[in-house]
C-alpha positions in Angstrom: -25.3 -33.3 -24.9 -22.6 -31.6 -26.9 -19.1 -30.3 -26.6 -18.3 -26.6 -26.8 -14.7 -25.7 -27.5 -13.5 -22.5 -26.1 -10.1 -20.7 -26.4 -8.9 -18.0 -24.0 -5.6 -16.2 -23.8 -4.1 -15.0 -20.5 -0.9 -14.0 -18.8 0.1 -13.5 -15.2 -1.7 -10.1 -15.0 -5.1 -11.6 -16.2 -5.2 -14.9 -14.3 -7.8 -13.9 -11.7 -10.1 -12.2 -14.3 -9.8 -15.4 -16.4 -10.9 -17.5 -13.4 -13.8 -15.2 -12.8 -14.9 -15.5 -16.4 -14.8 -19.3 -16.2 -16.7 -19.2 -12.9 -19.4 -17.1 -14.6 -19.6 -19.8 -17.3 -19.9 -22.5 -14.6 -22.8 -20.7 -13.0 -24.8 -20.0 -16.1 -24.0 -22.9 -18.5 -26.2 -25.7 -19.7 -25.0 -28.6 -17.5 -25.9 -31.0 -20.2 -23.0 -29.7 -22.3 -19.3 -30.4 -22.0 -17.1 -27.3 -22.1 -13.5 -27.8 -23.2 -11.6 -24.6 -22.4 -8.1 -24.3 -23.8 -6.2 -21.5 -22.1 -3.1 -20.2 -23.9 -0.7 -18.8 -21.3 2.5 -16.8 -21.4 4.7 -16.2 -18.4 2.3 -17.9 -16.1 3.6 -19.1 -12.7 2.9 -22.4 -11.0 0.5 -20.6 -8.7 -1.3 -19.1 -11.7 -1.7 -22.5 -13.3 -3.0 -24.0 -10.1 -5.7 -21.3 -9.9 -6.8 -22.0 -13.5 -6.9 -25.8 -12.8 -9.0 -25.2 -9.7 -11.7 -23.9 -12.2 -12.4 -27.4 -13.5 -15.8 -29.0 -12.8 -17.5 -32.2 -14.0 -18.5 -30.5 -17.3 -15.8 -27.8 -17.6 -12.4 -29.2 -18.5 -9.4 -26.9 -18.5 -6.5 -27.5 -20.9 -3.6 -25.2 -20.2 -1.3 -24.7 -23.2 2.0 -22.9 -22.5 2.7 -20.7 -25.4 6.0 -19.2 -24.4 7.8 -20.8 -27.4 5.0 -19.7 -29.8 5.0 -16.3 -28.2 8.7 -15.9 -29.1 7.6 -15.9 -32.8 5.4 -12.9 -32.2 6.6 -9.6 -33.8 8.3 -7.1 -31.5 5.4 -4.7 -31.8 4.8 -1.9 -29.3 2.2 -2.7 -26.7 -0.7 -0.4 -27.3 -3.4 0.8 -24.9 -4.1 -1.8 -22.2 -3.6 -4.9 -24.4 -0.5 -7.1 -24.2 1.3 -8.8 -27.1 -0.2 -12.1 -25.9 -3.4 -11.0 -27.7 -1.6 -11.6 -31.0 -1.8 -15.4 -30.3 -5.4 -15.0 -31.6 -3.8 -14.9 -35.1 -2.5 -18.4 -34.8 -5.6 -20.2 -33.3 -6.2 -22.1 -36.6 -2.7 -23.5 -36.4 -2.7 -24.2 -32.7 -6.0 -26.1 -32.9 -5.4 -28.0 -36.1 -7.8 -30.8 -35.1 -10.8 -28.4 -34.7 -12.9 -26.9 -37.4 -14.3 -24.1 -35.2 -13.7 -22.6 -31.8 -15.3 -19.9 -29.6 -12.7 -17.3 -28.7 -13.3 -15.3 -25.5 -11.3 -12.5 -24.0 -10.5 -12.9 -20.3 -12.4 -9.8 -19.2 -15.9 -11.2 -19.8 -18.8 -12.3 -17.7 -21.0 -15.0 -19.2 -24.4 -14.3 -17.9 -26.5 -16.8 -19.9 -25.9 -20.1 -21.6 -23.9 -19.9 -24.8 -25.2 -23.0 -26.6 -27.2 -21.0 -29.2 -24.0 -18.9 -29.9 -22.0 -22.1 -30.4 -24.6 -23.5 -32.7 -24.5 -20.5 -35.0 -24.0 -21.5 -38.7 -20.7 -20.1 -39.8 -20.2 -22.2 -42.9 -18.9 -19.9 -45.7 -17.7 -17.1 -43.4 -14.5 -16.7 -41.3 -16.3 -15.8 -38.1 -19.4 -14.7 -36.3 -18.8 -11.4 -34.4 -20.6 -8.4 -32.9 -20.4 -4.9 -34.2 -18.3 -2.4 -32.4 -19.3 1.3 -31.8 -16.2 2.2 -33.7 -18.4 1.6 -36.8 -20.2 4.8 -36.1 -17.8 6.9 -33.9 -14.6 6.7 -35.9 -15.0 6.1 -39.6 -11.8 8.1 -40.3 -9.7 5.6 -38.4 -11.3 2.7 -40.3 -10.6 4.5 -43.6 -7.0 5.0 -42.6 -6.6 1.3 -42.1 -8.1 0.6 -45.6 -11.3 -0.9 -44.1 -14.1 -0.1 -46.6 -16.9 -2.4 -45.4 -19.6 -0.9 -43.3 -19.0 -2.3 -39.8 -16.0 -2.7 -37.5 -16.2 -5.5 -35.0 -14.8 -6.3 -31.5 -12.4 -9.2 -31.4 -13.1 -10.1 -27.8 -15.8 -12.7 -28.7 -15.4 -14.5 -32.0 -16.9 -17.8 -33.2 -14.1 -18.7 -35.6 -14.3 -21.0 -38.6 -10.8 -22.5 -38.1 -11.0 -24.7 -41.2 -11.8 -21.9 -43.6 -9.1 -19.7 -42.0 -6.5 -22.4 -42.4 -7.6 -23.1 -46.0 -7.2 -19.4 -46.9 -4.0 -18.9 -44.9 -5.6 -16.2 -42.7 -3.0 -16.4 -39.9 -0.2 -15.3 -42.2 -2.4 -12.5 -43.6 -3.2 -11.3 -40.1 0.4 -11.2 -39.1 1.5 -9.5 -42.3 -1.1 -6.8 -41.8 -0.1 -6.3 -38.2 3.5 -5.8 -39.3 2.9 -3.4 -42.1 0.3 -1.0 -40.7 0.2 1.5 -37.9 -2.6 0.5 -35.5 -4.1 1.4 -32.1 -5.7 -2.0 -31.3 -3.3 -4.9 -30.8 -5.0 -7.6 -32.8 -8.5 -6.2 -33.5 -7.5 -3.9 -36.4 -5.9 -6.8 -38.3 -8.9 -9.0 -37.9 -11.2 -6.3 -39.2 -9.0 -5.5 -42.2 -8.3 -9.1 -43.2 -11.6 -11.0 -42.5 -14.1 -8.2 -41.8 -15.7 -8.4 -45.3 -16.7 -12.0 -44.7 -18.2 -12.3 -41.3 -21.6 -12.9 -39.8 -22.9 -10.3 -37.4 -24.4 -11.6 -34.2 -26.9 -9.9 -31.9 -25.3 -7.3 -29.6 -26.0 -9.3 -26.4 -23.3 -11.8 -27.3 -20.5 -9.2 -26.8 -21.7 -6.0 -25.1 -18.9 -3.8 -23.8 -19.9 -1.7 -20.8 -17.8 1.2 -22.1 -20.1 1.6 -25.1 -22.4 3.5 -22.8 -19.7 6.1 -22.5 -18.6 6.1 -26.2 -22.0 6.4 -27.9 -25.5 7.8 -27.2 -28.5 5.6 -26.6 -29.8 6.6 -30.1 -26.5 5.7 -31.8 -26.5 2.3 -30.1 -30.1 1.8 -31.1 -29.3 2.5 -34.7 -26.2 0.4 -34.8 -27.7 -2.7 -33.2 -31.3 -2.2 -34.4 -32.7 -2.4 -30.8 -33.9 -0.1 -28.1 -31.1 1.3 -25.9 -33.1 4.0 -24.3 -33.1 2.3 -20.9 -30.9 2.0 -17.8 -27.4 0.5 -17.9 -28.4 -2.2 -15.5 -31.3 -3.2 -17.8 -28.9 -3.4 -20.8 -26.3 -5.4 -18.8 -29.0 -7.8 -17.6 -30.0 -8.5 -21.2 -26.4 -9.4 -22.2 -25.4 -13.0 -22.7 -21.7 -12.0 -22.6 -20.9 -8.7 -20.8 -17.4 -7.6 -21.9 -15.6 -5.4 -19.3 -13.9 -3.3 -22.0 -11.7 -0.3 -21.9 -8.7 0.4 -19.7 -10.6 0.9 -16.4 -11.2 -2.6 -15.1 -13.5 -3.4 -12.1 -10.8 -5.3 -10.4 -8.6 -2.2 -10.2 
């Protein structure tokens, strides 16, 4: 039996998807493990918090951390695409969780379809994070170049196994914030993560963070080449292979 530490970020618009994500973990987790889920909230109501607390089970503990004061320190950046400023709280996870050496960060729009113990046990000593490649790596190299990203792959920041200790030692939170404030970007937090730590990450298999929208953005052959696997099969088959299915893009199922 072990303890898996998870961090999620939500606001009042994402409370129900967050609850669904936790429920999917509850259904598919290894019941021998303890799951400590820290949920960073901004502008959450009492009803929102009650919904989150109702997600607790014997082996899933919910710790709700109100980040309104911390959020006040966030830069007054424009909200881009469908991602709110709350996403920038990811920058400060090493400082918020000073007592932890690593944490699994999950976006709220995920479904956990298999146990994540193997993901948690991934060796990330010597790297800042374990992540999954994003199709941006092959569909938009010009955008990466404009951000000054010279390494081969771009990754999605919705699922990250973070080496908090190394990030603290190397003052990564400050570097992420500085990059966000000094560069034009489309993606709220993701571009900064790629630019600042993307040259020192471990790439995980695709099934730990597969975005459903990838099937619209890239061809089966492009996905096969990127992830070194066979994507010449039905969407349902691909989704069923996923450990974490990420409901990416602006069009969400709950709409």
